N, C-alpha and C positions, 0 to 999 in steps of 0.2 A: 423490513424496519419494522422493529416492536412499535406498539402504541403510544407507549412513552416520547420514544424517538419523534415520530410525527407527529404529535402534537407539538412540542416542544419546536419541532422543524416551522411548523405552521405556523406556530402565532410569529417566528422572528421572520417570517418568510412574509406575514401578512404587514407585519409592522412596517417592513424594508419598501413593501409596496405602496403603502399611502404615502410616505417619503419620497421616494422614485417617481411613482406614477400618477401622484395625486391629480395631474388635468386629467387623467384617464378613469380616473375610480369621481370622477365627478358626479353627481348624483347617489351615488350608493355608499359614498365614504362613512357618513353613520351609521350604514349598518355593519361596515365591515371591521366600525369598531368597537359594536356590540358584540359581534360574532367571537371578536380577538377576547376580549370580556368574559364568555360564557369559557372560552377553550381554556382560559390562564385557572378556572374551576377544576374544569378537567385536569388539567396538565400534576394540578395537588392533588389530586384525587391518584391519578398514574403515578405518581411518586411513593404514596402512603404505602401503595400495594405491592410496588416492587420487592420479588425477592420470595412471594405467596401468593402464586397465583397456582399452586398446584389443583384448586379447589376448579371442576366444570365450570362452574356460575361464573367464580370469576374472569376466568379464560371467553365467556362466549361475551361478557360487559365489557372487557380490557379488548376483543374484534371489535367488538359493536363501535367502539371509541372510535379504531383505528379508520373501518370503512369510512364512518362520518367525518370524520379530519380529512379523508381523503377527498371527498363529495365537496367540503365546504373547498379544497384547495381549486379543486377541478373549476367549481360556478366562478370563481373570482378571477384564474387565471383565461380563463374563457371569453369571460368579459372584458376582461383587459388585453384579450387581442381578437376581439370584433370592436371594440372602437377605436383600438388603432388602424384596423382593417380601414372602416367608417371614415376615421379622419385624412386616410393619404387616396379617397379617391377624390376625383372634380367635380366642381360644383354642382354639374349634371348629374352623377352620379348621386352625391350625395343627398339630391332632391327624389331622387327614385329611391334611395331606399330608407326616408326620412320614417316612412312608419314602422318597419323594421326596426328601425332603432328604438323607437319610444316601445312600441313591442318588447323588446329585448329587456330595456332599464325594468318594465311593468315584471317581467320572467325573472329576473337578478335580484330582485326586490323578494318575491314572491318563495325565489327556489331559497333565499340566507332565512327569510323567515322557520322555511320547514327544518331546513338543518338547525338551529336553533332548539324547534318543537323535539327535535331528534335528541339533541343535548340535552332539552332537561326531563325526557320520558327515561333515558339511560340512568340519570341521577337520580330518578323514582327509583328505577327497578333496582338500583344498588340498595337502598334505605328497603325496599319491597322484602326484597329476598336475605335481608341482613349481612349485609358482607359489608358492612362498613369502616373505618379503621379500629378498631374495637374489636372488631369479629376477628380481623387479618391477627393480629397480636395478639389474640388467645389461642395456647394449642400451636400457633404457627412451630417457636419454636421445636416444640417433640417431635413434631413431624417432620423435621428438616434434621433434629438429630437422628431420631428413625432410619430416615431418608437414607444419610449419610454410612449408619453402619450396616443393610445391606448393602449399599456399594463398598466398604470396604471387606466384607465377604467374599462380592465378587473379586473383588482385586488378589483375595488371599486364592483363588478358585485357579487363578491363571497366572501365579508365578511358580515356575521353577527353579527347580532346587540346583540343578547344573544346566543352567541357559549358556547355549554356547557364545560363542564371542567375548566373552567377560575376562576371560584367562587376562590380558593385558590392560584391559579397563583395570580391575583391580590390582595388576601391580604398580600400576600407575597410582592408583591413590593410594595404596600402603605406602612409598616410597615416600610418598609426600607426608604421611601422618606420622612414620616413623622419624622423619627427618632430624639432626640432632640439634632442637632447641627447646629451648627448659621451661620456655612460657608458655602459656594455655593458648592454644592455636586453632580456628576452625578453619575447618577443609569442605568444600561443596562439589554435587553432584548435582549436572545441571542438564535439561533436555522436556521433550514434551512430550504427552503425558501415553504412559504405554511403551517407551521407551526404554523401562527393566532398569530405572534409577534405585527402586526399591528393592528389587532383585539382586543389584549390584550392592547394595551397602549391607545387606544382609550379609551376602556371599563374604565382604570385607568384616562384617562383624562377627562371623563364626571362625574368620579364620585361624588355622593352630599358631602364627607369629602373633597375631592380636592379641588371642586370649594368655597369654605366655605374657606380652607385654601389659596388658592391660587387665590387674585382677577385679578393678570393679568396672562392668558397664551393666551399662543401660540404653534401652531402645525406648524411643516414645512415638506413638503417631501422632502429627499435628491435625491435619487436614483440612478442607475449606472452612469447615464450621469447628474452629478452634476455641476451648475452652481450657482457660487456663490452672486452674484447679484439677481436669480430666487428667491433664499432663503431665503435674508436678505428681500424680497418685501413681502414677501408670510408672515413670520414672521410680520412685522410693519402692515398689513390686519389685521391679527386678534387681535392685540393691536387696530382696530381702527384708525388708523395714516397713511394717504396715503401718499405718495411721489412718485416722475417721475421716471421712468426707465432710463431717461437721465443723473440722477445720478449717480456719480462713485459708485464703489463698498463699498472703504473708506468712502466717502461722507454715503453712507447709514448704514456702520455699526455704526459711528456718532451717527447717527439718533436712530440709537434699542437701544444704548447705555443710551443716554439721557434718553431714553423712560421707558428706566428699570429702571433709577437709584433712588436709594431709596424705591425702591419697593419690596413687596416678590412676586416674579414671578416661574411657573413652564411650561417650555420649553420644548416640543417634537420635537427631532430630528426624523426622521421617515428615517428607510431603509439606514442608511450608511455603504457605502464600504469602503469607505477611510480615513486614520489616515491626510490626508494632508486638511479634511475638517474642524477638529477642529483646525487646525492649520492658518486656514483662518477666521474663525468666531470666536471665543471665545474670541479675544479682543471687543466682541458687547454685552458680558454678565457683568454686574457688579457683584462683591462680597461687597455687604454691611453688610454681617454678622445678616441679617435677615432670615437666613432658605430658603433661595430660592433654585430648583431645577432643573437640567437637564435631562432628559430621554431622554436614543435613543434605539434605534430599531437595530440590524442590523446580520447578516448571519455568521458574521466575529468574532470568539473570540479576536485576535488581536486591531481591533477597540476597544470594551469594555475597555482590557486591557489598549492600549494607554490614553484613553479618559475618564476611569472612576475612582472617589474617593471608590466608592463602589462595593462589591463583583456583579461581572456580573449574573444575574437571568438565569440559560440555561432553557429554555422553554421544558416540556417534549413532548413526543408524545401520543394522546389520551390513553385510555385504551380501552379493549372491550366494555365494559358498557359504557364508554362515547361514542365510537364513536357509539355506537346501536343508544345511545338517539340524539345525533345528524342524524344520518340516518334518525330516526325515525321523528323527529320534520320539518324537511325538506319533508318530502314524505308524511306524512300523515299530515301536516300543522295545527300543535297545538294540534293533537287527538291524544289521549293515546292509542285509539285502535291501535295494530294489527292483522289481522288475524290468530289463531293460525296455519295455513299450511303453512305461509308466514315466520312464526318468527324464523326455522331452514338458512330455505335456505337466509335471509334477512341477517343473522347473517355470512355468508359465502360470500356474496356480501363484505360487510362490511370490512370483515377479509382481502380482498384484497387490499384494502387501509391502512394496516399497521399504524395504526392511524394518517394518514394527514388528519390535518383537511380540506385543500383544497381539497382534491381527494376526499373526504368524500362530501363535499356540491354540487361540480361538479357531480358525480355520481348520489344521491340523488335527484338532479336537474333533471337529465334524466329519472331515476327509477319513480320519481312523473308524468311523461306526460304519460307513459306506463300506460296499466290495469293491475291493482291490481290482478292480477290472477298466481298461479302458471307456469301457462306451458312459461307465458311473464317473468318471473323472472326467468326462469331458462334458458331460452336463455341468460339475459343480464348476469346472473353467468357465463358463459361461453364464455362469451366477453368482459371481464371487461379492461383488459390493454387494449384492442382496443377501447374500449367509451372513455378511460383515456386519452390516449396517439396518437387517429386519430380523425376518423368524423369530427364533428364541436368544440370537446372538446380542443383544442388546447393552451387555457388557461393556465391550468395546466401545459404542458411538455415549454411552454411560461414564465412559473414565474418559472420554474426548470433551465432554461437554459441558464438563465443571471447568477449564481452561474460559469456552464461550460466557456461558455466567459468571462468571468471576468479572468479563472485564466492569468496568465501568463503562456508560449510555455511550460516552461521548466516542468509545470503541470498537461501541456492538456494528455501527453500520459498516465503520469501515471494514470491518472481518468481513461479514457476509459478502462486501463489495467483489470478495476473490473468484466469487463464484458465476464470473461473468465469464472468468476467462475456459477457455478448453483443459484439460485433464495435461497437465507436465508441462503448461507451457509458462515459459520464462518471461516474468513479466518487467515492463520497464519501468523502474521506480518513481523518476517524473512525470513519466504518462499516468502511472497511476494514482498520482499528489493533485495531478490539474486537473482529473476526474474528481477526486472525493469536493474538490473544492469545487468544483462547475455543480457536485447535488447536493452542497449545501450541509455537508457533514461538517466542514472544518468551520469554526466561529470564534473570532478575536474576542478574548476577555473582555468582558466588561468595565474591568479596573486593573491595572497591574502596566502591562509592557505593551501594550497596543499598539507606541507606536515605535515600537523596535522589532515586535514581530510581524511579521506577514503571515498570513493565511497559510503558502505554501513552507515557511519554517513549522508551522503547530501540525501542520498535516505529516512535515518530517520525522518530528518527534510523535506524532500516532506512529505511523512506520516502524520507528527504531521502537517504539514498546510493546506493538506486535513478536517484533524477533525476538526481545528480550521476553516475551513471554510461550517463548518457544512454540509460538503458532504460526508464525512464516518463519521460511529461510532465507537467509543472502544465499543469491545464486554467484553474485560476479559484486566486488565494488570497484567503483572510482579511485581513480590516482589520489584524489584528495581524502578518499580515506570513507566516501560514504556507499550507502547502498545503491550500487548501481542497476542490477536487475535481482530480483528476487520470486520466489515460488511457493507452492503450497501441497502438503502433504496430499496426498488423493484421499486418503478415509476425513483428513479435517476438510475440505473440498467437497467433499461429501455431505458433512454436518453442515457448510455452507447451506449449498444446494437447498437441504432436507429446513433448515430453519426457516430461509427465504422462501419456498414455496409454502411453508403453513403461515406466512405470517404475510403472504401476497407481496413480496419484496421483489423477488427476480427470478422468471423463470427461465428455465432453460431447455432449448431444441436442438435436435439434430436436423429436424428437416423444416423449409423456410413456408409453414403456415400458418399465417397470424391467426387464424378465425376462431382457434380454441383456446387463446392467450388471455389470463385473466389477471395479468399484473401490470403495474407502471415501468417495468426496468424486464427487458427481454434482450436475452443473447442467443444467438442462432452459431450454432458450430454444424454446419452446413456443407452438402457435395451439391447443392441442385439450384437453380433459379427461383424465383418467389412466386409460391403459393401464396396470395395475398387476397383473403377473402373478410377482410374487417367485417364485425356487423355494428347495430348502432352504437351497441353498449361500449366496446374495446375499441372502438375511436376516439373516445373522448380521454383516455387516461392512460394513455401512451405517452412516456415521458421519457424514456432513454431506450435505444435501440444499438445493440450493438452486434456487430455481422462479423466472424471469424469462417476461414475455409477457401472453396476454389473462390479465381477471381469472377465479380457477376460485371457487366455492362449494360448500366440504364441509361436509355434515351431517354428524351420528354413522351413519347408517344409508349414505353414499354407499361407492360401491367405494374409490374411493382414500380415504376416511380410514379407512374397515377395514385397507385393506391400511398404512397409513401406521402408526399402528395398531401392526399385526403384527411390521411389518421395522425399526421404527427403535428398539428397546428400547437397543441401543449408540449412539445420534447424539447428537453432542457440540453440531452445528451445524445449527437451522433454520431456512434464511432464505426463510421462505416467502411472498416480496414482495409478490404481489397475492391469495393465498390469503384467502377469508374464510371461517372459520373456526367450526365447532359442534360440541363436544363436550362429552358429561358431565362433572362433576365429577372422576374418574377416569381421563379421555382423556389426560394426557402423564404422569398418576403414576409408569409404569414407567419413563419415559426420567431416572432419576436422574443419569443422567453428561452431563447437557445443559447447555454453556455458556453456549449463545446462542441467543435465540429471536425472531427477527421475524415476528409475525403482525397481522392483523386480524380481527375480528370485528363482529357485530351488536351493538345493546344486550340483548338477548333472551338471548344467549349468552353475555354478556359475564361475569358474575358465577361462571358454571362455569367459564369457562376462568381467571380470576383463581384462583380456588379451585385447580383443577388443575395454577396455577405455581406456587400455595404451596409443594407436596410437592418442589420442582425443587432441594433443598439445595446443588449443586452451580454453580447458574444463576448469571453474570455481568453477563450482558448481556441485557435485555427493551427491544424497540419492539413498544408494541401500540398498534392504533390500532382508537378506538371514539366513538359521537356520546356516550351516556351509558350509568352503570352506576348501579345501586342503591348499592351497598360496596366498598370495597377490603379483601379480607379482613385482620386482622391480622396472621394468618402472612409474609403478604408482609415484611411490615417485620421478619421473622427470618430472613430469607435473608441469610446474614451474610458468603456471599461474592460479593453482589450490589455490580457496581461500576458499571453504567451503568443507569439506570432511566428510561426515555423513553416517557413515557404521553402520549394525545392522547386524552383525556377530557374536553370538555366541562362535561359534568356528574356531580357522583357526589349521590344522591340522599340517600343516609345517609351521612356520613361517619363510624365509627364511632372512641368514644375508645380509642384506645391508651394503655391504663394502662401495657403493660410494654413497650414498643417494645424489642428489644435494639441493643446500641450495635452501628450498620454502620459499623464502620472503613474495611471497602472500599468502601464509596458514593463517589464521586467525578461523578458526574450524576444531578440529580433534574428532570426537564424532562416535561410541563409539567403541573405538577399543578395541580389547583384550589387556592387560597386559603383556608384556612377556618382556623378557631380550632385547628382538630387537627394541621391541617399547622405551625401556628406553634408549638405549644406541642413537636410532636417537635423542628423545628428548634431552637427556644430552651434543652431540655434538654440539646442538645450529644450529641443520637444521631447526628450523620452528622458526625463532625472533621474530613474530611476532603474534604469536602465542597470540588469546585473550579466548578462550572459547577450555577446554577437557574435553575430557570425558572418563574412562577406564573402561572397564569388567574386574573384578578380578574371573576368574570362573575358573573348574579344567575343563578337558576334561570329559564330558560324553554325552554319543551317545547314545539311546536304554535300559537308564538304566545301562550301562556298562562304567567303566571308560576306555579310552582309554590309550595307552603308550603312552608317552610325548618321542618328538625327542628329539638330543639332539641340535637340530638349535630350537625348536617351546617348549620352556619348559616357565612355568609360576614363575615369578619373583616377590621377595618381594618389595614393595614399597618404603621402605626406601633406597634401592640403587637408585631412582629417585631424580638428584636434578634438581629444577629449577627456582632459583635464578636468573641464563641469562633469564630466560623470563619474560621480561618486562612489558608487556603488559600482560602476562596473569590476564585475573578480574574473568573468571569462572571456577570450578574444579566441575566434577562430578565424584564420585566414587562410584562403584555398585557390589557387592560381600564384601568376607573378607579371600582369602586364606590365604595370611599372614595379621598381625597385621597392617595395616597402619600410624595408630596416635598411637603407644604403647611408655610411656614411656622411656621406654630404646634407641628407636630405630630413634625418632622422632626430626627432628633438625629443627627450625623452619626456620633455614636462609637455607635449601636448601629449601625452597618455595617461590615464588613472594612474596615483600612484598608488590605487587598491587592487592593479590586476597580479593575480595571482596565479593565475594560468592562460597560457599562450599556446596555440596548435599551431602549424603552418603547413598546408601542404601542397606538391606542386611548383616549387618556388623555385628562381634560376640561382639566384645566390644570397649571402642573406652575412651582414657583416654583427659577430657573436658581441661585440663590442657595447653596442647600441642594445641589447636587448639584455648587456648585465648592467646597464644603468638604471631599472627597474627595480626599486627598495623592496615591492613584496612577493615579486614574481617567486614561487614555491616550484611549478609544475610547468616544464617546457616541453611540448612535444614535436617533433621533426618527419615529417616523411614525406620523400620523394623529392631530394633537391640536392643543393652544393652549398660548398661554407665557403665557395673560393679559392683563396690563398689557404686558406685553414683557420684553425684555433690558437688564438694565443689570449689567454685570463689572464689577467694579473689579479694581483694582492685586489682585495675588494670593491670584486665584481662577482656576480650573480650573488648577493650577500646572503638571500632567504632561500636559492633556491632548493629543492628537499627532492629533487624527481628530474631526471635529463631520457629522454626515451627517443632513439635515431633507428627511425625503418626506412633503407633505402635512400641514405642519407650520403653523398661522398665527401670525405674529410683528406686531404691532402698530407697535412701534419696538426697535432697538434700538442699546442704548448700549454703546461699548465702550472703557474707559477706558485709558492706558498703564500696561504690566505684568500686565494680564489674560489667562490664555492665553497666555503665553511660549512654547511648546513647538508651537503647531497648526501644522501644514504640511499639512492638506487639509482642505477645507469643501464639502461636498455637498450642494447645493439641487436637490430634485425635486420641483414641485407647489407648493400651499402659494400664500402670502404671504407675503413678506418687506418689509416696510417701512422704508426710509433705511438700508443695508445700510455698515454705517462702512466710510468709506474704507481703512483699513488691511487689513480683511477682506477687501477684490474682487480683492486678486493672486491672494487660495489660493481664492478661491470659485470653482468648476466647477457652474455652474449651469442645466439641462435645465428 
């Protein structure tokens, strides 16, 4: 995280701690308030220096600020954790540790004073070395402009006259441009940096067809360092009209308009980053209803939406065949021949570029200077990332880094977070959003829509903005249209890793040895057991741990487990993806700062784990996988900050009665819990007023092939007893299993369910009454898997008034009658497996049958 992000986050975190943990901060409350005041001055300084940090002295000052902010956070968090531990002790334990507590109070007081002196010293150095605001402003623009010109030249170095894979793309855009519409129209080419947008635009601009159609053509390079006067002058020069740079922006705009008046023209505006560009120059382009066109290129979809009157053309990555063709043209300089023994390894080298033309051209340029031998190409294959990211080929990363540098501060941490995932990993969007929230990257605006926007809503907007800026790719979409999974290009991931390491934000390791780590967030992409030998320094600053790789098993006596418990007392995020954890009831008790926890456990240890989790009062997201557990502790239902409770427990042998469940106003997700009378009681009693997603398991107790005796307090229940009308925010419902008929004609009352239900998924049901579901007014998505509709489907007018998608997998439908006026909004019908007799004629055009 950049230093300004660290300081802003720390100010928010400490201010919130003063509210939430006032009783734990007793004795140092005044010191913390004083520290916040000092940090606010530092925050102002950082904001004034943003974008002007090429100076090495400035960089060093910023790094010092970041380090001291981290130190301040650790001191306060450690104090809160230690006070919490002390207050959980017995009276005898408190007496035994009373001297230690007094010393701790003295030590934290001294530490905060030391940090405040460090802040003062940093501020003094700022003045001492002449790096105040005035210094930043003088000469900053000239330096930025010079850097932009260097980068522009680098771009030209890697542009190709005849890049492969663009014939279809150029034909598609030209077809858009020349379609018979006399009004002035704007077309756009959108894609990530290095994808060939400028090359494609130049190919179109120079095409014979367009030269004949548009006798007046002009090319303007905009860039991130846009200056209106320079852009207008460059367009006028293309039109053979020279004007003095002494003229004002308005005068130049008027000259350009006069030059284009009454003429059919094509204007290319290359590399636009901001919508303000269009606001500045659109007045210079007259619309004489003669078929004139404007073509823009941008990395940002929002720009196309703002300027464009035509749908944007999203430039795809090259296919494997196209990538090899481009690579071969550059390496063999037009020759078609590639030695057979180099073909396979050459394809592997090209594959590392993941279809990005910029990377292919730069890499091919390096390979072309080397011997065309198997030995030399094998060496290159093992160091592709190094050749692209380091050595003398920084032009690749410089071009990609423009996208990162242009991000607002609120998005930079979100983007860098992609570094934690392994290469080519398909990332679940909801999981990513929950992590961003837990890390504190997402903040509710101080004014405006805080009552209607949740943290998750804001995080989703952030993800969509990263997609819009061509930094994140959508791998799959939800049936509702949102992002389901996403990924990031390998080179952008390398950029995330490089920036993260430079700012001590995240470290990535392939071996589970934590002794060399120097970061607060660590991600291990491992294939071994933990080698965990922490030192005194890194025990304090570990805040997030991610494990990806082979399954690990940690019992209470294992080395990994012991060191993990000692070293992560300040942890906020534990994403133990494939760790089978076995801890005593007190195992996680000390981790009171924990916001996010994802673990697996076996049935023998599940109750201990759940008891331990019950102490985590700051926990926001829990993902827990287990086959069965004896009971869920009552204290779990008292975690007031819990937002997402995702459990995969097939059986709970004793669902204890919850007579005093707290009102969990923050809970949005409750999945996938067994359906018992106690579950229904909690839902009926309005304990979860803001629940948005609910998943229920309806299975009897089976274990090892034997049906277990149900306890008096742990009995399965009929879904018809469940009332959801008060769950006004419930949008998604998933029911798995069919002990009792959940939607039967006699037992289902649509008023018992939330009228806001938009999506229902049912799995493993015996029979289904479609009429009951058809009465839900806002149901847009219905997914059915493995079941039967009984006598069949008979949909009459007015049923399923909002349904847009119906998916049936392995569903038996005896007959289907569809009357006119039923399902009026249906646009997608997916049928896979099972059998559907006599599919109605009016639905056949919508159906995708597999």
